Each structure stands twice: as C-alpha cells, then as structure tokens.
N, C-alpha and C positions, 0 to 999 in steps of 0.2 A: 124129868127132863130137863135140862137147860136150855130153854127156847132163846135167851140172850146170846147164846156162842153160836158163832157161824158154823154152818153145816161142816162136819169133817168128812170131806170127800176122798176115800181110799181107792187109789186105781191100782188095779191088777195088771202091771205094766206088760207082762208077758202075753196074757190073754188078750189085751187090747190091740197091742201091736200084731199079735198073729192072727187078728181079725181081718187083716188087709193083706192079700197076696202082692206085695210091693217089693219081694226080694230081702225082706228083713231078715231072713235066715242066713244070708251071707254076712251080715253086721250087726248083730243083736244089740251090741252097746250103742252103736250109732242110730239104730231105730229107737231105742228107750230114750236117747237124748233127744231125738227130734220130737217124740211125744212129749217129752219135760219141757221142751222149749215152746211147743205149741200151747200147753197147757199154761205155761209163765206167761205168753203173750196175750191168749185170748180168754183165759179162764175156763169156765165150763159153758160151752155154748147153750144159749137159752134159758140160763139160771142167774136171773139179775140179782138174787139176794147175795150177801158175803159167803164165802167158802173159804176153808183152809183145805188145800189140796196136798196129799200125801202120795207119793208113788212109790209103790213098792217094786223092787227089782230084785232079780236073782241071776244065777248062773254067770253067763258072759257079761251081763250087764250090771252086776254088782258093784263096780267101780264107779257108776254114774254119780255125779255130786249134785247136790242141792244148789237151787238158784232162788233168787228173791221169786216169791209167789208158789213155789213148788218145793216142798221138803221131800227129799228122797230117802227111803228106808230100804237098805239092802238086807235081805233075807239071807240067815246064815245057812240055813237048808231050804225047806219049801217056801215059796212064795205064798202060797196059800195059807200056811201055817201061820206065817208073819201077818198076813191081812186079818187074820181071825185074832191074832194077839191085839193088834191095834184097836179092832171093833170092842174088844173084851176090856181093853184099857180105859176105855171113854164112855161108861155105860149112862152117864148122865148127859150127855151131848147127843144131840141129833147126827147121826151117821148115814152116809150113802156110799155104798160100794158099787165100783164099776167093773163088771165081769160078766162074762156069759158062761162060766164054768158052773154047771148044775150042782155039784157037790158044794162048792164054796158057797154058791148062793144059800143053799140049804143051812150050812153052818151059821153064816152071819145073820140070817133072818131069825135063826133060833136065839141069837143074842140081841134081837131088835133092831138090827140095822134095815135100811132099804136098800134095794138092789136095782141096778139098771144097767143095760147092756153097753157094749163098747161104743155105739153110736153117740152117747151121751158126751163122751170125751172127744170123738172126733169131729163133732158137727155135721 
C-alpha cells in the first residue's frame, strides 16, 4: 500500500444525501451539489490528514460538476458499481468509502477498502 498518497475518499453521494430527510428527493441534483460544496469547503470533518475526495453521482445528479477539492465521478449505470470500480482501480492506495449500503460495504471491503457511514461526510 502506498502510504505516501493521500487517502482516496470515495463518497456514495446518493446514500449520504439520502441519509438526511431534508427534502433531497425534490431536487436530487441540488442535494448532491450541496454535499459536494460542503466537502469542498470543509474536507472530511475530523480527518486532519490529507485526503483526495471523489463524489460518485448517479441518476438525476449525474450532471454535477467537479470543483476544486472534490472530483465528481458520474456513474453511467449503478453508482455502487462505479464506487467498486474506483476502489478496484487504486489497489495500492489507502481507500475509504463513505456509505451505509450493506452490500456495497461488503463489496469494497473485499477489495481492501475501509468503510464508514454518512456521518463522516456530514460532520
């Protein structure tokens, strides 16, 4: 594992946004943009080490754009599949996936990633 690289933090945007009942379902794209902007401004709350944040978006949020500090990765199909592809694509880096999806958690931990819940992104 390349411990010199910053932790690659992959955020399951739909899952994190969906964890807070704030009306996100009325504007999925806007909810994903608010999450992106929060992460760009605050980083990962409680994590003082450098991180590279990747926000995986799908469906109505697929057109959300990257901003400095947060790379947005649109999923052509399943957001979960895109998260797994990203985890698999960086086997020598420390990876942290933010989701509460049980099946996704299982899939990425089998690839060596750590997993934490949505609170890690929301503070």
